[in-house]
C-alpha positions in Angstrom: 12.7 38.4 -29.2 8.8 38.3 -28.7 8.8 34.2 -28.7 11.4 33.5 -27.6 9.4 35.1 -24.4 6.7 32.6 -25.3 8.6 29.6 -26.0 10.4 30.3 -22.8 6.9 31.0 -20.2 5.8 27.8 -22.4 8.7 26.0 -21.0 8.4 26.6 -17.7 4.5 25.8 -17.3 5.1 22.7 -18.5 7.9 21.2 -16.9 5.5 22.6 -13.5 3.7 20.3 -15.2 5.7 17.5 -15.7 7.1 17.9 -12.3 3.4 17.6 -10.6 2.8 14.3 -12.5 6.0 13.2 -11.2 4.6 13.7 -8.0 1.7 12.4 -9.0 3.3 9.0 -10.0 5.8 8.4 -7.2 2.2 8.5 -4.5 0.6 6.2 -6.2 3.4 4.6 -6.4 3.9 5.0 -2.4 0.4 4.2 -1.9 0.2 1.2 -3.6 2.8 -0.4 -1.3 0.9 1.2 2.0 -1.7 -0.9 0.8 0.0 -4.2 -0.9 1.7 -4.4 2.6 -1.3 -3.6 4.8 -3.5 -7.0 3.0 0.1 -9.1 3.8 -0.2 -8.3 7.4 -4.6 -8.9 7.5 -3.1 -12.1 5.9 -0.6 -13.0 8.9 -2.8 -12.3 11.3 -5.8 -14.2 10.3 -3.0 -16.9 9.3 -2.7 -16.6 13.1 -6.1 -15.6 14.2 -6.5 -19.5 11.9 -4.0 -21.1 14.1 -4.3 -19.4 17.7 -8.5 -21.1 17.1 -6.9 -24.3 15.8 -4.8 -25.1 19.1 -7.6 -23.7 20.9 -10.2 -26.1 19.4 -7.6 -29.4 19.9 -6.8 -27.4 24.1 -10.9 -28.4 23.7 -11.2 -31.9 22.4 -8.4 -32.4 25.2 -9.9 -31.3 28.2 -13.2 -33.4 27.2 -11.2 -36.3 26.5 -9.7 -36.2 29.8 -12.7 -36.2 31.4 
């Protein structure tokens, strides 16, 4: 009888640990996805800035050639 109570306590405690590990792993996956999305957004913004700078430079060259 004592063994069953100890076994039940061990199972209950270990189940909590498994849930905690699972929750932490899920949180880590979500953070990784957020990081990857942020990096993708940053790359897209950098590309847009590069395009805008290139267009501004072309306009400046055209304006200088018109004079």
